[in-house]
Backbone as CSV, one residue per row, in Angstrom:
resi,resn,N_x,N_y,N_z,CA_x,CA_y,CA_z,C_x,C_y,C_z
1,ARG,0.851,-1.181,0.000,0.000,0.000,0.000,0.885,1.229,0.000
2,LEU,0.562,2.192,-0.846,1.345,3.405,-0.947,0.597,4.530,-0.258
3,THR,1.268,5.205,0.647,0.623,6.311,1.347,1.476,7.547,1.208
4,HIS,0.887,8.687,1.558,1.596,9.953,1.393,1.088,10.929,2.431
5,ARG,2.016,11.559,3.136,1.641,12.573,4.115,2.326,13.867,3.707
6,PRO,1.613,14.820,3.116,2.259,16.043,2.657,2.745,16.886,3.818
7,SER,3.859,17.546,3.610,4.374,18.467,4.617,3.489,19.691,4.698
8,PRO,3.421,20.353,5.863,2.624,21.569,5.969,3.076,22.613,4.969
9,ALA,2.141,23.378,4.445,2.454,24.395,3.447,3.493,25.363,3.997
10,GLY,4.495,25.620,3.207,5.509,26.603,3.581,6.607,26.045,4.461
11,ASP,6.478,24.800,4.929,7.490,24.220,5.808,8.484,23.445,4.965
12,ARG,9.539,24.092,4.493,10.495,23.465,3.590,11.500,22.585,4.313
13,ASP,11.504,22.613,5.684,12.435,21.775,6.407,11.862,20.397,6.683
14,ARG,10.578,20.206,6.391,9.954,18.900,6.578,10.104,18.075,5.310
15,PRO,10.364,16.768,5.466,10.542,15.947,4.269,9.225,15.597,3.603
16,SER,9.272,15.306,2.316,8.165,14.666,1.641,8.171,13.209,2.087
17,CYS,6.992,12.684,2.465,6.934,11.361,3.088,6.253,10.353,2.178
18,TYR,6.896,9.208,1.979,6.353,8.169,1.126,6.525,6.810,1.774
19,THR,5.622,5.896,1.456,5.769,4.504,1.834,5.868,3.694,0.558
20,THR,6.946,2.939,0.421,7.122,2.067,-0.736,7.190,0.629,-0.239
21,PRO,6.941,-0.334,-1.111,7.106,-1.731,-0.703,8.506,-1.949,-0.142
22,ARG,8.603,-2.653,0.972,9.879,-2.734,1.684,10.892,-3.649,1.020
23,ASP,10.446,-4.524,0.151,11.388,-5.369,-0.582,11.016,-5.325,-2.055
24,THR,11.718,-4.475,-2.805,11.418,-4.336,-4.222,12.371,-5.150,-5.087
25,THR,13.260,-5.912,-4.466,14.219,-6.675,-5.252,13.769,-8.113,-5.455
26,ARG,12.908,-8.620,-4.593,12.526,-10.024,-4.674,11.166,-10.240,-5.324
27,ARG,10.434,-9.191,-5.609,9.170,-9.370,-6.288,8.975,-8.240,-7.289
28,HIS,8.185,-8.538,-8.297,7.952,-7.574,-9.369,6.813,-6.650,-8.994
29,LEU,7.049,-5.358,-9.020,5.987,-4.376,-8.788,5.265,-4.134,-10.100
30,ASP,3.937,-4.197,-10.073,3.229,-3.951,-11.319,3.192,-2.464,-11.617
31,ALA,2.878,-2.158,-12.872,2.897,-0.765,-13.321,1.920,0.087,-12.537
32,ALA,0.769,-0.479,-12.161,-0.244,0.298,-11.448,0.287,0.796,-10.107
33,ALA,1.022,-0.048,-9.384,1.581,0.364,-8.097,2.620,1.461,-8.274
34,ILE,3.452,1.326,-9.292,4.476,2.341,-9.561,3.815,3.662,-9.923
35,ARG,2.766,3.609,-10.728,2.083,4.827,-11.154,1.380,5.515,-9.994
36,ARG,0.885,4.740,-9.028,0.244,5.358,-7.868,1.251,6.188,-7.073
37,LEU,2.441,5.640,-6.885,3.455,6.405,-6.165,3.860,7.645,-6.959
38,ALA,3.996,7.492,-8.272,4.359,8.636,-9.112,3.329,9.752,-8.984
39,LEU,2.053,9.385,-8.921,1.003,10.395,-8.779,1.095,11.099,-7.434
40,LEU,1.437,10.359,-6.376,1.613,10.975,-5.063,2.771,11.969,-5.075
41,VAL,3.862,11.593,-5.702,5.011,12.501,-5.791,4.628,13.748,-6.580
42,ARG,3.905,13.551,-7.661,3.470,14.682,-8.489,2.610,15.659,-7.680
43,ARG,1.729,15.107,-6.863,0.896,15.963,-6.009,1.742,16.693,-4.979
44,GLN,2.741,15.994,-4.428,3.619,16.625,-3.444,4.359,17.812,-4.054
45,ILE,4.800,17.646,-5.283,5.505,18.734,-5.958,4.573,19.913,-6.198
46,GLY,3.283,19.641,-6.334,2.300,20.712,-6.499,2.169,21.190,-7.932
47,VAL,2.112,20.253,-8.875,1.972,20.634,-10.282,0.554,21.144,-10.523
48,PRO,0.372,22.378,-11.030,-0.974,22.892,-11.298,-1.695,22.052,-12.340
49,ALA,-2.999,21.920,-12.182,-3.778,21.093,-13.099,-3.716,21.602,-14.530
50,ASP,-3.620,22.919,-14.695,-3.610,23.482,-16.048,-2.201,23.627,-16.617
51,THR,-1.195,23.167,-15.877,0.190,23.210,-16.348,0.810,21.838,-16.115
52,PRO,0.643,20.922,-17.062,1.054,19.541,-16.801,2.544,19.320,-16.652
53,ALA,3.375,20.197,-17.210,4.818,19.976,-17.156,5.361,20.244,-15.755
54,ILE,6.249,19.367,-15.290,6.957,19.572,-14.026,8.232,20.344,-14.309
55,ALA,8.464,21.390,-13.545,9.702,22.154,-13.678,10.831,21.415,-12.962
56,LEU,11.985,21.306,-13.608,13.110,20.603,-13.017,13.495,21.205,-11.671
57,ASP,13.512,22.515,-11.571,13.867,23.175,-10.307,12.908,22.774,-9.193
58,ASP,11.611,22.663,-9.517,10.627,22.260,-8.512,10.863,20.816,-8.074
59,LEU,11.156,19.956,-9.037,11.404,18.552,-8.721,12.580,18.413,-7.762
60,ILE,13.651,19.129,-8.039,14.842,19.033,-7.202,14.594,19.621,-5.816
61,ARG,13.946,20.781,-5.785,13.687,21.430,-4.494,12.793,20.572,-3.598
62,GLU,11.742,20.013,-4.165,10.766,19.270,-3.369,11.241,17.880,-2.975
63,THR,12.331,17.408,-3.562,12.834,16.071,-3.222,14.221,16.122,-2.597
64,ALA,14.621,17.281,-2.112,15.931,17.395,-1.463,15.969,16.629,-0.148
65,LEU,14.809,16.446,0.464,14.711,15.653,1.693,13.412,14.856,1.617
66,VAL,13.539,13.543,1.631,12.367,12.681,1.565,12.385,11.719,2.740
67,GLU,11.211,11.233,3.091,11.100,10.207,4.118,10.464,8.989,3.475
68,ILE,11.189,7.881,3.469,10.753,6.662,2.800,10.649,5.560,3.844
69,ASN,9.438,5.045,4.035,9.216,3.997,5.032,9.736,4.404,6.405
70,GLY,9.526,5.680,6.738,9.901,6.181,8.048,11.348,6.605,8.182
71,ARG,12.127,6.498,7.132,13.543,6.857,7.194,13.804,8.082,6.332
72,GLN,14.384,9.104,6.924,14.693,10.312,6.167,15.941,10.098,5.321
73,VAL,15.856,10.571,4.096,16.973,10.469,3.166,17.209,11.839,2.543
74,ALA,18.425,12.332,2.679,18.806,13.575,2.011,19.247,13.236,0.594
75,VAL,18.677,13.926,-0.379,19.033,13.696,-1.774,19.899,14.864,-2.242
76,VAL,21.144,14.575,-2.552,22.091,15.596,-2.992,22.131,15.568,-4.514
77,TRP,21.609,16.611,-5.136,21.518,16.691,-6.587,22.717,17.442,-7.151
78,ASP,23.299,16.909,-8.215,24.405,17.573,-8.918,24.080,17.580,-10.403
79,LEU,23.836,18.767,-10.947,23.529,18.911,-12.366,24.566,19.766,-13.079
80,ALA,25.721,19.945,-12.445,26.691,20.907,-12.967,27.947,20.285,-13.547
81,HIS,28.049,18.960,-13.541,29.305,18.336,-13.953,29.058,17.167,-14.907
82,PRO,30.082,16.835,-15.714,29.999,15.604,-16.519,29.931,14.379,-15.603
83,VAL,29.326,13.304,-16.103,29.175,12.083,-15.309,29.653,10.897,-16.138
84,HIS,30.443,10.007,-15.504,30.983,8.836,-16.185,30.767,7.597,-15.328
85,ASP,30.755,6.433,-15.986,30.686,5.187,-15.236,32.084,4.735,-14.844
86,GLU,32.177,3.518,-14.283,33.460,3.038,-13.774,34.527,2.917,-14.863
87,SER,34.089,2.698,-16.110,35.042,2.551,-17.211,35.425,3.880,-17.845
88,GLY,34.823,4.974,-17.371,35.112,6.288,-17.925,34.190,6.708,-19.044
89,ALA,33.219,5.874,-19.389,32.277,6.215,-20.458,31.235,7.193,-19.942
90,PRO,30.869,8.195,-20.729,29.838,9.144,-20.278,28.481,8.471,-20.165
91,VAL,27.737,8.830,-19.142,26.381,8.321,-18.939,25.460,9.506,-18.666
92,PHE,24.157,9.276,-18.798,23.201,10.358,-18.589,23.073,10.728,-17.116
93,GLY,23.025,9.704,-16.248,22.837,9.999,-14.832,23.207,8.836,-13.943
94,LEU,23.428,9.142,-12.662,23.786,8.147,-11.659,23.019,8.419,-10.374
95,CYS,22.690,7.343,-9.673,22.192,7.433,-8.301,23.102,6.569,-7.451
96,ASP,23.778,7.176,-6.486,24.778,6.478,-5.679,24.402,6.479,-4.203
97,VAL,24.712,5.371,-3.540,24.647,5.287,-2.084,25.989,4.767,-1.593
98,ASP,26.534,5.463,-0.610,27.823,5.087,-0.033,27.638,4.900,1.469
99,PRO,28.042,3.752,2.032,27.893,3.548,3.481,28.569,4.618,4.317
100,ASP,29.573,5.281,3.751,30.256,6.341,4.489,29.447,7.630,4.526
101,GLU,28.349,7.673,3.750,27.445,8.832,3.749,26.060,8.341,4.148
102,PRO,25.826,8.082,5.450,24.557,7.490,5.884,23.368,8.409,5.618
103,ASP,22.242,7.770,5.291,20.987,8.480,5.057,21.111,9.539,3.973
104,CYS,21.879,9.218,2.947,22.115,10.181,1.868,22.160,9.449,0.526
105,ALA,21.526,10.035,-0.475,21.617,9.526,-1.845,22.205,10.621,-2.714
106,LEU,23.181,10.274,-3.522,23.838,11.225,-4.399,23.324,11.003,-5.820
107,VAL,22.705,12.024,-6.405,22.149,11.923,-7.749,22.864,12.915,-8.651
108,SER,23.444,12.404,-9.731,24.195,13.246,-10.670,23.563,13.148,-12.052
109,ILE,23.341,14.306,-12.678,22.831,14.385,-14.034,23.920,14.991,-14.899
110,ASN,24.259,14.339,-16.008,25.397,14.737,-16.831,25.122,16.055,-17.552
111,SER,25.783,17.101,-17.108,25.571,18.421,-17.701,26.048,18.478,-19.148
112,ALA,27.093,17.726,-19.473,27.627,17.746,-20.838,26.647,17.133,-21.834
113,VAL,25.888,16.156,-21.387,24.926,15.470,-22.255,23.612,16.238,-22.342
114,THR,23.164,16.787,-21.222,21.837,17.406,-21.167,21.852,18.905,-21.443
115,ARG,23.010,19.485,-21.637,23.083,20.924,-21.904,22.255,21.266,-23.147
116,GLY,21.349,22.200,-23.011,20.489,22.584,-24.120,19.331,21.635,-24.351
117,ARG,19.198,20.601,-23.564,18.109,19.626,-23.666,17.421,19.513,-22.313
118,ALA,16.561,20.470,-22.022,15.861,20.467,-20.739,15.026,19.204,-20.567
119,ASP,14.506,18.663,-21.689,13.692,17.457,-21.599,14.526,16.259,-21.124
120,LEU,15.770,16.160,-21.595,16.632,15.058,-21.169,17.034,15.190,-19.702
121,ALA,17.338,16.407,-19.289,17.686,16.626,-17.883,16.516,16.245,-16.978
122,LEU,15.307,16.633,-17.369,14.128,16.345,-16.563,13.836,14.850,-16.505
123,SER,13.861,14.182,-17.652,13.552,12.752,-17.661,14.617,11.946,-16.922
124,THR,15.883,12.331,-17.065,16.936,11.626,-16.334,16.782,11.828,-14.836
125,ALA,16.463,13.052,-14.419,16.260,13.325,-12.995,15.096,12.510,-12.442
126,ALA,14.008,12.414,-13.200,12.847,11.644,-12.744,13.184,10.156,-12.654
127,HIS,13.963,9.660,-13.604,14.406,8.264,-13.571,15.235,7.992,-12.316
128,GLU,16.196,8.852,-12.035,17.047,8.641,-10.870,16.261,8.783,-9.565
129,LEU,15.243,9.652,-9.549,14.397,9.759,-8.364,13.672,8.440,-8.114
130,GLY,13.303,7.741,-9.187,12.714,6.423,-9.016,13.650,5.484,-8.272
131,HIS,14.942,5.530,-8.581,15.913,4.714,-7.840,15.971,5.126,-6.372
132,VAL,15.900,6.432,-6.120,15.931,6.902,-4.730,14.778,6.309,-3.933
133,LEU,13.587,6.334,-4.494,12.409,5.892,-3.759,12.298,4.370,-3.653
134,PHE,12.715,3.645,-4.689,12.507,2.207,-4.702,13.736,1.388,-4.301
135,ASP,14.930,1.881,-4.583,16.133,1.060,-4.415,17.043,1.526,-3.282
136,VAL,17.079,2.830,-3.047,17.974,3.355,-2.011,17.610,2.863,-0.611
137,PRO,16.313,2.774,-0.229,16.006,2.356,1.149,16.633,1.032,1.559
138,GLN,16.619,0.039,0.662,17.193,-1.256,1.023,18.710,-1.170,1.161
139,ALA,19.348,-0.390,0.294,20.799,-0.232,0.413,21.165,0.421,1.741
140,LEU,20.395,1.428,2.140,20.668,2.086,3.418,20.424,1.137,4.587
141,ALA,19.348,0.351,4.486,19.029,-0.580,5.568,20.117,-1.636,5.729
142,CYS,20.738,-2.020,4.620,21.798,-3.045,4.653,23.187,-2.439,4.812
143,ASN,23.257,-1.111,4.897,24.537,-0.410,4.989,25.470,-0.833,3.860
144,SER,24.914,-0.887,2.645,25.681,-1.347,1.497,25.758,-0.265,0.430
145,THR,26.643,-0.452,-0.526,26.725,0.476,-1.643,25.595,0.180,-2.634
146,TYR,25.273,1.160,-3.436,24.273,0.992,-4.497,24.591,1.989,-5.601
147,ARG,24.402,1.576,-6.832,24.564,2.497,-7.953,23.554,2.137,-9.035
148,GLY,22.736,3.117,-9.409,21.844,2.997,-10.548,22.345,3.906,-11.652
149,VAL,22.389,3.391,-12.868,22.987,4.135,-13.975,21.999,4.253,-15.130
150,ALA,21.774,5.471,-15.592,21.041,5.710,-16.842,22.096,5.964,-17.907
151,ARG,22.332,4.969,-18.760,23.485,5.027,-19.651,23.274,5.909,-20.873
152,ASP,22.068,5.914,-21.421,21.822,6.685,-22.635,20.332,6.928,-22.778
153,ALA,19.944,7.629,-23.852,18.533,7.963,-24.048,17.693,6.706,-24.224
154,ALA,18.213,5.721,-24.937,17.448,4.496,-25.168,17.143,3.774,-23.863
155,SER,18.055,3.824,-22.911,17.853,3.120,-21.644,16.698,3.712,-20.845
156,LEU,16.322,4.956,-21.129,15.229,5.600,-20.401,13.857,5.145,-20.883
157,HIS,13.803,4.335,-21.922,12.514,3.902,-22.463,12.331,2.387,-22.416
158,ARG,13.300,1.674,-21.860,13.189,0.222,-21.840,12.153,-0.225,-20.807
159,ALA,11.348,-1.207,-21.207,10.362,-1.785,-20.303,10.843,-3.155,-19.844
160,GLY,10.026,-3.823,-19.036,10.365,-5.155,-18.572,10.422,-5.221,-17.064
161,ARG,11.277,-6.068,-16.546,11.441,-6.237,-15.110,12.782,-5.664,-14.655
162,GLY,12.927,-5.530,-13.367,14.188,-5.063,-12.819,14.151,-3.599,-12.429
163,ALA,15.212,-3.164,-11.765,15.264,-1.819,-11.194,15.217,-0.731,-12.260
164,GLU,15.905,-0.934,-13.382,15.926,0.110,-14.413,14.551,0.281,-15.057
165,ALA,13.883,-0.826,-15.352,12.544,-0.741,-15.927,11.571,-0.102,-14.943
166,ARG,11.721,-0.421,-13.666,10.859,0.183,-12.644,11.089,1.688,-12.570
167,ALA,12.330,2.110,-12.602,12.625,3.549,-12.586,12.078,4.228,-13.831
168,ASN,12.112,3.539,-14.967,11.559,4.108,-16.196,10.046,4.288,-16.107
169,GLU,9.363,3.297,-15.558,7.906,3.404,-15.430,7.534,4.529,-14.472
170,PHE,8.301,4.657,-13.393,8.074,5.765,-12.462,8.294,7.100,-13.160
171,MET,9.394,7.216,-13.875,9.704,8.437,-14.631,8.557,8.800,-15.568
172,GLY,8.095,7.815,-16.339,7.045,8.079,-17.311,5.761,8.544,-16.669
173,ALA,5.351,7.872,-15.584,4.098,8.222,-14.924,4.204,9.530,-14.147
174,LEU,5.391,9.844,-13.653,5.573,11.102,-12.940,5.470,12.290,-13.892
175,LEU,6.167,12.215,-15.013,6.213,13.345,-15.937,5.001,13.407,-16.855
176,VAL,4.449,12.245,-17.205,3.308,12.197,-18.131,2.306,11.162,-17.616
177,PRO,1.451,11.548,-16.669,0.487,10.600,-16.094,-0.556,10.164,-17.124
178,PRO,-1.111,8.962,-16.973,-2.047,8.441,-17.973,-3.270,9.319,-18.226
179,VAL,-3.949,9.724,-17.166,-5.190,10.493,-17.352,-4.902,11.871,-17.924
180,ALA,-3.855,12.524,-17.434,-3.509,13.853,-17.953,-3.126,13.774,-19.430
181,LEU,-2.359,12.756,-19.806,-1.977,12.599,-21.206,-3.202,12.309,-22.064
182,HIS,-4.073,11.446,-21.595,-5.279,11.102,-22.354,-6.145,12.334,-22.586
183,THR,-6.306,13.140,-21.543,-7.130,14.344,-21.651,-6.565,15.304,-22.690
184,ARG,-5.265,15.515,-22.652,-4.627,16.413,-23.620,-4.658,15.828,-25.030
185,LEU,-4.452,14.531,-25.142,-4.499,13.878,-26.446,-5.861,14.090,-27.100
186,LEU,-6.919,13.880,-26.364,-8.265,14.035,-26.929,-8.526,15.476,-27.349
187,ALA,-8.043,16.424,-26.561,-8.232,17.835,-26.920,-7.541,18.159,-28.237
188,HIS,-6.294,17.728,-28.382,-5.565,17.987,-29.624,-6.183,17.219,-30.791
189,ALA,-6.576,15.979,-30.555,-7.147,15.158,-31.629,-8.438,15.772,-32.158
190,ARG,-9.271,16.267,-31.282,-10.535,16.851,-31.713,-10.313,18.174,-32.429
191,THR,-9.327,18.925,-31.992,-8.992,20.167,-32.686,-8.553,19.883,-34.118
192,GLU,-7.811,18.797,-34.299,-7.298,18.426,-35.616,-8.264,17.564,-36.415
193,GLY,-9.406,17.225,-35.833,-10.375,16.398,-36.530,-9.938,14.964,-36.740
194,LEU,-9.139,14.429,-35.857,-8.656,13.060,-35.988,-9.733,12.052,-35.568
195,ARG,-9.661,10.886,-36.148,-10.616,9.835,-35.838,-10.259,9.175,-34.513
196,LEU,-11.305,8.841,-33.745,-11.136,8.166,-32.468,-11.783,6.788,-32.540
197,ALA,-11.437,5.929,-31.595,-11.957,4.564,-31.589,-12.110,4.111,-30.142
198,ARG,-12.790,3.003,-29.982,-12.955,2.413,-28.661,-11.980,1.261,-28.486
199,GLY,-11.453,1.148,-27.286,-10.528,0.067,-27.007,-10.075,0.129,-25.563
200,PRO,-9.491,-0.947,-25.055,-9.005,-0.955,-23.668,-7.819,-0.012,-23.503
201,HIS,-7.775,0.675,-22.400,-6.670,1.604,-22.136,-6.566,1.860,-20.643
202,GLN,-5.553,2.616,-20.251,-5.306,2.923,-18.851,-5.375,4.429,-18.592
203,GLY,-6.114,5.137,-19.446,-6.232,6.571,-19.303,-7.530,6.990,-18.649
204,ARG,-8.192,7.972,-19.230,-9.417,8.522,-18.656,-10.572,7.548,-18.864
205,PRO,-11.204,7.085,-17.792,-12.255,6.071,-17.928,-13.379,6.511,-18.869
206,GLY,-13.800,5.590,-19.731,-14.922,5.834,-20.612,-14.616,6.638,-21.853
207,SER,-13.366,7.052,-22.037,-13.009,7.902,-23.171,-12.414,7.074,-24.306
208,PRO,-12.534,7.556,-25.548,-11.969,6.832,-26.691,-10.465,7.031,-26.800
209,ILE,-9.858,6.295,-27.721,-8.430,6.408,-27.989,-8.232,6.840,-29.437
210,LEU,-7.003,7.125,-29.797,-6.703,7.571,-31.150,-6.731,6.381,-32.104
211,ALA,-7.527,6.520,-33.183,-7.655,5.444,-34.157,-6.419,5.362,-35.040
212,ALA,-6.239,4.201,-35.656,-5.080,3.986,-36.519,-5.204,4.723,-37.846
213,GLU,-6.435,4.933,-38.303,-6.645,5.518,-39.638,-6.637,7.046,-39.578
214,ASN,-5.478,7.620,-39.357,-5.309,9.076,-39.330,-4.048,9.453,-40.094
215,PRO,-4.024,10.650,-40.691,-2.824,11.082,-41.429,-1.597,11.119,-40.515
216,ALA,-0.526,10.486,-40.964,0.674,10.378,-40.131,1.256,11.735,-39.768
217,ASP,1.204,12.681,-40.719,1.797,13.987,-40.429,0.999,14.741,-39.376
218,VAL,-0.320,14.569,-39.362,-1.149,15.243,-38.358,-0.933,14.606,-36.991
219,VAL,-0.843,13.285,-36.969,-0.566,12.592,-35.706,0.793,13.029,-35.152
220,SER,1.776,13.169,-36.022,3.095,13.632,-35.592,3.017,15.018,-34.981
221,GLY,2.177,15.866,-35.566,1.998,17.207,-35.023,1.368,17.180,-33.646
222,VAL,0.406,16.288,-33.445,-0.223,16.152,-32.134,0.787,15.664,-31.100
223,ILE,1.619,14.697,-31.487,2.645,14.200,-30.566,3.630,15.308,-30.203
224,ALA,3.993,16.128,-31.179,4.898,17.252,-30.903,4.242,18.237,-29.939
225,ALA,2.944,18.496,-30.129,2.234,19.406,-29.232,2.182,18.846,-27.814
226,LEU,1.955,17.550,-27.691,1.928,16.917,-26.370,3.296,16.979,-25.704
227,ALA,4.348,16.793,-26.490,5.699,16.907,-25.945,5.924,18.301,-25.366
228,GLY,5.439,19.323,-26.072,5.545,20.680,-25.553,4.721,20.879,-24.295
229,ASP,3.537,20.285,-24.255,2.682,20.410,-23.073,3.361,19.879,-21.816
230,PHE,4.026,18.731,-21.942,4.582,18.052,-20.772,6.079,18.287,-20.574
231,GLY,6.726,18.988,-21.493,8.139,19.291,-21.331,9.050,18.101,-21.525
232,VAL,8.633,17.158,-22.394,9.445,15.977,-22.655,9.659,15.846,-24.159
233,SER,10.343,14.800,-24.573,10.601,14.601,-25.994,9.408,13.937,-26.686
234,GLU,9.397,14.018,-28.018,8.349,13.349,-28.782,8.445,11.832,-28.610
235,ARG,9.652,11.308,-28.543,9.838,9.883,-28.304,9.225,9.487,-26.964
236,PHE,9.415,10.315,-25.951,8.862,10.061,-24.627,7.339,9.942,-24.722
237,ILE,6.697,10.873,-25.433,5.239,10.853,-25.575,4.788,9.602,-26.320
238,ALA,5.471,9.257,-27.395,5.097,8.082,-28.173,5.144,6.819,-27.317
239,VAL,6.169,6.703,-26.487,6.286,5.532,-25.608,5.139,5.499,-24.611
240,ARG,4.814,6.656,-24.019,3.725,6.708,-23.034,2.373,6.404,-23.670
241,LEU,2.120,6.922,-24.850,0.863,6.634,-25.537,0.692,5.132,-25.735
242,ALA,1.763,4.479,-26.151,1.706,3.036,-26.371,1.561,2.278,-25.052
243,ARG,2.313,2.682,-24.039,2.274,1.984,-22.754,0.893,2.081,-22.107
244,TYR,0.219,3.212,-22.279,-1.099,3.397,-21.677,-2.231,2.906,-22.573
245,GLY,-1.904,2.453,-23.769,-2.927,1.972,-24.678,-3.821,3.057,-25.239
246,LEU,-3.276,4.259,-25.407,-4.095,5.397,-25.849,-4.152,5.558,-27.354
247,VAL,-3.426,4.706,-28.079,-3.473,4.715,-29.531,-3.632,3.288,-30.028
248,GLN,-4.350,3.130,-31.120,-4.485,1.805,-31.701,-3.167,1.357,-32.311
249,GLU,-3.010,0.056,-32.448,-1.801,-0.457,-33.093,-1.721,0.097,-34.528
250,GLY,-0.511,0.434,-34.922,-0.313,1.006,-36.240,-0.109,2.505,-36.208
251,VAL,-0.453,3.161,-35.086,-0.213,4.601,-34.965,1.240,4.813,-34.623
252,ARG,1.911,5.680,-35.400,3.328,5.983,-35.156,3.517,7.487,-34.979
């Protein structure tokens, strides 16, 4: 069960409080559970309903101190330096835990890679925050090291099982929630006169989805508009549309 206790308004010294499953390494968390936590975090950040995009500065400020399963964790964000893995290869981002730094998670976003790409910086930060919430607590409890690595843009869209896929699902639902994306998609589709269809999905209950029989260039324009709405890349939107079942097969 995921719960959330928001800090009092204006009290920036109080942590954002979350409860996550206490053992996320031995069992697979389904997408619905991950999305519920992402929605709680989104509410904690205070994203206005009419402004779906999360500002990177807000994300960092509101997650500088979190409480996970009753344990406070200071999140030290670094967005000012290049980041490399153990072999010296550049990577998009890292989440580190060191036993010599108790109750602390170090999150680094590669400035050299994300410079001029606010969407990449935001998505990488959201991915690494997923590691903080789901993977860091166990490392701290075991007094062990931990490192989560976002190696490249492609790694931010991989699905499946494991810690990286879980962080990706959290990232996607945090930045582009199913219902908010569905609502915006329908608004743009109707403005453009696109055809809609009925089908199973995970968005707004009772609403149609985008049909396959639509001009590709117009659909591309809608995806670009959605990317602007949420402050992410067009690829990010395309992945979310497919993951939530908001477009029929064949829509690209």
